[in-house]
Structure formats: C-alpha cells, structure tokens
N, CA, C and O atoms as a GROMACS GRO file, in nm:
protein
  292
    1UNK      N    1   1.085   0.383  -1.322
    1UNK     CA    2   1.018   0.437  -1.204
    1UNK      C    3   1.003   0.329  -1.097
    1UNK      O    4   0.991   0.211  -1.127
    2UNK      N    5   1.005   0.372  -0.973
    2UNK     CA    6   0.987   0.280  -0.862
    2UNK      C    7   0.839   0.265  -0.830
    2UNK      O    8   0.758   0.353  -0.861
    3UNK      N    9   0.805   0.154  -0.768
    3UNK     CA   10   0.666   0.130  -0.730
    3UNK      C   11   0.657   0.103  -0.581
    3UNK      O   12   0.743   0.038  -0.523
    4UNK      N   13   0.552   0.154  -0.520
    4UNK     CA   14   0.524   0.129  -0.378
    4UNK      C   15   0.396   0.048  -0.371
    4UNK      O   16   0.293   0.088  -0.424
    5UNK      N   17   0.404  -0.066  -0.306
    5UNK     CA   18   0.290  -0.154  -0.288
    5UNK      C   19   0.220  -0.116  -0.157
    5UNK      O   20   0.285  -0.109  -0.053
    6UNK      N   21   0.090  -0.092  -0.162
    6UNK     CA   22   0.014  -0.061  -0.041
    6UNK      C   23  -0.068  -0.185  -0.006
    6UNK      O   24  -0.156  -0.225  -0.081
    7UNK      N   25  -0.037  -0.244   0.109
    7UNK     CA   26  -0.102  -0.368   0.152
    7UNK      C   27  -0.202  -0.343   0.264
    7UNK      O   28  -0.195  -0.241   0.332
    8UNK      N   29  -0.293  -0.436   0.281
    8UNK     CA   30  -0.394  -0.430   0.388
    8UNK      C   31  -0.324  -0.451   0.523
    8UNK      O   32  -0.263  -0.556   0.544
    9UNK      N   33  -0.334  -0.354   0.615
    9UNK     CA   34  -0.269  -0.369   0.745
    9UNK      C   35  -0.353  -0.444   0.847
    9UNK      O   36  -0.300  -0.495   0.946
   10UNK      N   37  -0.484  -0.452   0.823
   10UNK     CA   38  -0.576  -0.511   0.921
   10UNK      C   39  -0.695  -0.572   0.847
   10UNK      O   40  -0.750  -0.509   0.757
   11UNK      N   41  -0.734  -0.693   0.886
   11UNK     CA   42  -0.848  -0.759   0.822
   11UNK      C   43  -0.975  -0.679   0.847
   11UNK      O   44  -1.000  -0.632   0.959
   12UNK      N   45  -1.056  -0.663   0.743
   12UNK     CA   46  -1.180  -0.588   0.758
   12UNK      C   47  -1.252  -0.576   0.626
   12UNK      O   48  -1.228  -0.653   0.533
   13UNK      N   49  -1.342  -0.477   0.618
   13UNK     CA   50  -1.423  -0.456   0.498
   13UNK      C   51  -1.393  -0.318   0.440
   13UNK      O   52  -1.389  -0.219   0.513
   14UNK      N   53  -1.371  -0.313   0.310
   14UNK     CA   54  -1.349  -0.185   0.242
   14UNK      C   55  -1.482  -0.110   0.239
   14UNK      O   56  -1.581  -0.161   0.186
   15UNK      N   57  -1.484   0.011   0.296
   15UNK     CA   58  -1.609   0.088   0.292
   15UNK      C   59  -1.603   0.203   0.193
   15UNK      O   60  -1.707   0.256   0.155
   16UNK      N   61  -1.483   0.243   0.152
   16UNK     CA   62  -1.471   0.350   0.051
   16UNK      C   63  -1.334   0.339  -0.016
   16UNK      O   64  -1.235   0.308   0.049
   17UNK      N   65  -1.332   0.366  -0.146
   17UNK     CA   66  -1.206   0.373  -0.222
   17UNK      C   67  -1.199   0.514  -0.279
   17UNK      O   68  -1.289   0.558  -0.351
   18UNK      N   69  -1.090   0.586  -0.248
   18UNK     CA   70  -1.079   0.727  -0.285
   18UNK      C   71  -0.998   0.754  -0.410
   18UNK      O   72  -0.987   0.869  -0.453
   19UNK      N   73  -0.939   0.649  -0.470
   19UNK     CA   74  -0.855   0.668  -0.588
   19UNK      C   75  -0.897   0.572  -0.698
   19UNK      O   76  -0.964   0.471  -0.674
   20UNK      N   77  -0.855   0.605  -0.820
   20UNK     CA   78  -0.872   0.515  -0.934
   20UNK      C   79  -0.738   0.507  -1.004
   20UNK      O   80  -0.648   0.585  -0.975
   21UNK      N   81  -0.724   0.412  -1.096
   21UNK     CA   82  -0.601   0.401  -1.174
   21UNK      C   83  -0.580   0.533  -1.249
   21UNK      O   84  -0.672   0.583  -1.314
   22UNK      N   85  -0.460   0.588  -1.238
   22UNK     CA   86  -0.430   0.716  -1.303
   22UNK      C   87  -0.437   0.834  -1.207
   22UNK      O   88  -0.390   0.943  -1.240
   23UNK      N   89  -0.496   0.814  -1.089
   23UNK     CA   90  -0.504   0.923  -0.990
   23UNK      C   91  -0.365   0.964  -0.945
   23UNK      O   92  -0.277   0.880  -0.926
   24UNK      N   93  -0.347   1.094  -0.928
   24UNK     CA   94  -0.223   1.146  -0.869
   24UNK      C   95  -0.247   1.156  -0.718
   24UNK      O   96  -0.350   1.209  -0.675
   25UNK      N   97  -0.153   1.107  -0.640
   25UNK     CA   98  -0.166   1.113  -0.494
   25UNK      C   99  -0.040   1.175  -0.434
   25UNK      O  100   0.070   1.162  -0.488
   26UNK      N  101  -0.060   1.241  -0.322
   26UNK     CA  102   0.052   1.294  -0.245
   26UNK      C  103   0.077   1.204  -0.126
   26UNK      O  104  -0.010   1.126  -0.087
   27UNK      N  105   0.194   1.215  -0.066
   27UNK     CA  106   0.224   1.138   0.054
   27UNK      C  107   0.121   1.175   0.161
   27UNK      O  108   0.102   1.294   0.190
   28UNK      N  109   0.055   1.076   0.220
   28UNK     CA  110  -0.045   1.101   0.322
   28UNK      C  111  -0.187   1.115   0.270
   28UNK      O  112  -0.280   1.129   0.349
   29UNK      N  113  -0.206   1.111   0.137
   29UNK     CA  114  -0.341   1.118   0.081
   29UNK      C  115  -0.418   0.988   0.108
   29UNK      O  116  -0.358   0.881   0.116
   30UNK      N  117  -0.548   0.998   0.121
   30UNK     CA  118  -0.634   0.883   0.148
   30UNK      C  119  -0.645   0.793   0.024
   30UNK      O  120  -0.677   0.840  -0.085
   31UNK      N  121  -0.618   0.664   0.044
   31UNK     CA  122  -0.632   0.565  -0.064
   31UNK      C  123  -0.768   0.496  -0.050
   31UNK      O  124  -0.844   0.487  -0.146
   32UNK      N  125  -0.797   0.447   0.071
   32UNK     CA  126  -0.926   0.383   0.097
   32UNK      C  127  -0.951   0.382   0.248
   32UNK      O  128  -0.864   0.419   0.327
   33UNK      N  129  -1.070   0.337   0.285
   33UNK     CA  130  -1.105   0.325   0.426
   33UNK      C  131  -1.150   0.182   0.451
   33UNK      O  132  -1.233   0.128   0.378
   34UNK      N  133  -1.094   0.122   0.557
   34UNK     CA  134  -1.128  -0.015   0.596
   34UNK      C  135  -1.201  -0.011   0.730
   34UNK      O  136  -1.155   0.055   0.824
   35UNK      N  137  -1.314  -0.080   0.738
   35UNK     CA  138  -1.385  -0.092   0.866
   35UNK      C  139  -1.343  -0.224   0.930
   35UNK      O  140  -1.354  -0.331   0.871
   36UNK      N  141  -1.294  -0.213   1.052
   36UNK     CA  142  -1.253  -0.331   1.127
   36UNK      C  143  -1.287  -0.309   1.273
   36UNK      O  144  -1.254  -0.205   1.330
   37UNK      N  145  -1.352  -0.406   1.335
   37UNK     CA  146  -1.393  -0.397   1.475
   37UNK      C  147  -1.472  -0.268   1.501
   37UNK      O  148  -1.450  -0.199   1.601
   38UNK      N  149  -1.565  -0.237   1.410
   38UNK     CA  150  -1.654  -0.120   1.419
   38UNK      C  151  -1.579   0.014   1.417
   38UNK      O  152  -1.635   0.118   1.454
   39UNK      N  153  -1.454   0.013   1.373
   39UNK     CA  154  -1.378   0.138   1.360
   39UNK      C  155  -1.338   0.157   1.215
   39UNK      O  156  -1.308   0.061   1.144
   40UNK      N  157  -1.338   0.284   1.171
   40UNK     CA  158  -1.294   0.316   1.035
   40UNK      C  159  -1.145   0.346   1.038
   40UNK      O  160  -1.100   0.430   1.116
   41UNK      N  161  -1.070   0.277   0.952
   41UNK     CA  162  -0.925   0.293   0.946
   41UNK      C  163  -0.885   0.349   0.811
   41UNK      O  164  -0.897   0.280   0.710
   42UNK      N  165  -0.838   0.475   0.807
   42UNK     CA  166  -0.795   0.530   0.678
   42UNK      C  167  -0.662   0.469   0.636
   42UNK      O  168  -0.571   0.454   0.717
   43UNK      N  169  -0.652   0.434   0.508
   43UNK     CA  170  -0.527   0.382   0.452
   43UNK      C  171  -0.470   0.495   0.368
   43UNK      O  172  -0.532   0.540   0.271
   44UNK      N  173  -0.350   0.540   0.404
   44UNK     CA  174  -0.290   0.657   0.340
   44UNK      C  175  -0.174   0.617   0.250
   44UNK      O  176  -0.108   0.515   0.273
   45UNK      N  177  -0.148   0.697   0.149
   45UNK     CA  178  -0.037   0.671   0.058
   45UNK      C  179   0.096   0.703   0.128
   45UNK      O  180   0.111   0.811   0.185
   46UNK      N  181   0.191   0.610   0.124
   46UNK     CA  182   0.322   0.635   0.185
   46UNK      C  183   0.413   0.722   0.099
   46UNK      O  184   0.516   0.771   0.146
   47UNK      N  185   0.375   0.741  -0.028
   47UNK     CA  186   0.458   0.818  -0.122
   47UNK      C  187   0.370   0.904  -0.212
   47UNK      O  188   0.249   0.881  -0.222
   48UNK      N  189   0.430   1.004  -0.276
   48UNK     CA  190   0.362   1.082  -0.380
   48UNK      C  191   0.386   1.016  -0.514
   48UNK      O  192   0.496   0.968  -0.540
   49UNK      N  193   0.284   1.012  -0.598
   49UNK     CA  194   0.302   0.952  -0.730
   49UNK      C  195   0.170   0.930  -0.800
   49UNK      O  196   0.073   1.001  -0.774
   50UNK      N  197   0.168   0.831  -0.891
   50UNK     CA  198   0.048   0.800  -0.970
   50UNK      C  199   0.003   0.658  -0.938
   50UNK      O  200   0.084   0.565  -0.936
   51UNK      N  201  -0.127   0.643  -0.914
   51UNK     CA  202  -0.183   0.511  -0.887
   51UNK      C  203  -0.185   0.430  -1.017
   51UNK      O  204  -0.244   0.474  -1.116
   52UNK      N  205  -0.120   0.313  -1.017
   52UNK     CA  206  -0.114   0.230  -1.138
   52UNK      C  207  -0.201   0.106  -1.127
   52UNK      O  208  -0.224   0.036  -1.226
   53UNK      N  209  -0.249   0.078  -1.006
   53UNK     CA  210  -0.327  -0.044  -0.984
   53UNK      C  211  -0.414  -0.024  -0.860
   53UNK      O  212  -0.367   0.026  -0.758
   54UNK      N  213  -0.541  -0.064  -0.869
   54UNK     CA  214  -0.632  -0.063  -0.753
   54UNK      C  215  -0.697  -0.201  -0.749
   54UNK      O  216  -0.764  -0.240  -0.844
   55UNK      N  217  -0.678  -0.273  -0.640
   55UNK     CA  218  -0.724  -0.412  -0.631
   55UNK      C  219  -0.841  -0.434  -0.536
   55UNK      O  220  -0.877  -0.548  -0.508
   56UNK      N  221  -0.900  -0.326  -0.484
   56UNK     CA  222  -1.012  -0.341  -0.391
   56UNK      C  223  -1.131  -0.259  -0.437
   56UNK      O  224  -1.117  -0.166  -0.517
   57UNK      N  225  -1.248  -0.293  -0.386
   57UNK     CA  226  -1.369  -0.217  -0.416
   57UNK      C  227  -1.457  -0.213  -0.290
   57UNK      O  228  -1.446  -0.300  -0.204
   58UNK      N  229  -1.545  -0.112  -0.280
   58UNK     CA  230  -1.631  -0.100  -0.162
   58UNK      C  231  -1.713  -0.227  -0.138
   58UNK      O  232  -1.767  -0.286  -0.232
   59UNK      N  233  -1.720  -0.269  -0.011
   59UNK     CA  234  -1.795  -0.388   0.025
   59UNK      C  235  -1.711  -0.514   0.030
   59UNK      O  236  -1.754  -0.615   0.086
   60UNK      N  237  -1.592  -0.508  -0.027
   60UNK     CA  238  -1.504  -0.624  -0.031
   60UNK      C  239  -1.442  -0.650   0.107
   60UNK      O  240  -1.398  -0.556   0.174
   61UNK      N  241  -1.440  -0.777   0.149
   61UNK     CA  242  -1.373  -0.815   0.273
   61UNK      C  243  -1.228  -0.849   0.237
   61UNK      O  244  -1.203  -0.928   0.145
   62UNK      N  245  -1.133  -0.788   0.309
   62UNK     CA  246  -0.991  -0.806   0.278
   62UNK      C  247  -0.915  -0.864   0.397
   62UNK      O  248  -0.952  -0.843   0.513
   63UNK      N  249  -0.810  -0.938   0.366
   63UNK     CA  250  -0.726  -1.000   0.468
   63UNK      C  251  -0.592  -0.926   0.477
   63UNK      O  252  -0.545  -0.869   0.379
   64UNK      N  253  -0.534  -0.927   0.595
   64UNK     CA  254  -0.404  -0.864   0.616
   64UNK      C  255  -0.304  -0.915   0.512
   64UNK      O  256  -0.294  -1.035   0.488
   65UNK      N  257  -0.229  -0.823   0.451
   65UNK     CA  258  -0.127  -0.858   0.353
   65UNK      C  259  -0.174  -0.854   0.209
   65UNK      O  260  -0.091  -0.858   0.118
   66UNK      N  261  -0.306  -0.845   0.186
   66UNK     CA  262  -0.358  -0.837   0.049
   66UNK      C  263  -0.320  -0.702  -0.011
   66UNK      O  264  -0.302  -0.603   0.060
   67UNK      N  265  -0.308  -0.699  -0.143
   67UNK     CA  266  -0.274  -0.575  -0.213
   67UNK      C  267  -0.396  -0.484  -0.223
   67UNK      O  268  -0.504  -0.526  -0.265
   68UNK      N  269  -0.377  -0.357  -0.183
   68UNK     CA  270  -0.482  -0.256  -0.199
   68UNK      C  271  -0.458  -0.183  -0.330
   68UNK      O  272  -0.546  -0.176  -0.416
   69UNK      N  273  -0.336  -0.128  -0.345
   69UNK     CA  274  -0.305  -0.048  -0.464
   69UNK      C  275  -0.154  -0.041  -0.482
   69UNK      O  276  -0.077  -0.074  -0.392
   70UNK      N  277  -0.114   0.003  -0.600
   70UNK     CA  278   0.027   0.026  -0.631
   70UNK      C  279   0.042   0.170  -0.677
   70UNK      O  280  -0.036   0.218  -0.760
   71UNK      N  281   0.143   0.240  -0.623
   71UNK     CA  282   0.170   0.377  -0.659
   71UNK      C  283   0.309   0.384  -0.721
   71UNK      O  284   0.407   0.337  -0.662
   72UNK      N  285   0.317   0.442  -0.841
   72UNK     CA  286   0.446   0.459  -0.910
   72UNK      C  287   0.498   0.598  -0.879
   72UNK      O  288   0.423   0.696  -0.884
   73UNK      N  289   0.627   0.607  -0.846
   73UNK     CA  290   0.684   0.739  -0.812
   73UNK      C  291   0.823   0.755  -0.867
   73UNK      O  292   0.885   0.859  -0.848
   0.00000   0.00000   0.00000
C-alpha cells in the first residue's frame, strides 16, 4: 500500500485533532485544525484511506514541515 504524508503547512498551534490511528478518511476530510495568526486553518486529507500515524495533539505548537499524520491508501 502507498502512504501519504500530511505535513504542517503553516506554523501555529493545534487546536483540534479529528482523527485517530485506524480512522478511515475520505479525500477532503478534516484531519486537524491549526490556529495561526488568530485564524483557524483546517488541514484536510489529500487522499482516501486509513490513518496509520498521528503525530500531533491539541495544544501542541507545530512548525512548518512537521509531520501531522500518515494515511495509507
């Protein structure tokens, strides 16, 4: 199976995580929400598949390029 790595696009704070390991996601489903510059930025899945890894949690400050999650498809 192929894997899609979902990385942090913008430095900020994770305010919500919508998936757990084992979650099934569709293309465009919400993975998490990052607050940056007082705006909420939804991070969406680029592919349909199963979440195999989640590397963030609410309240965590993340830097651009860090791994959010991995989706196997």
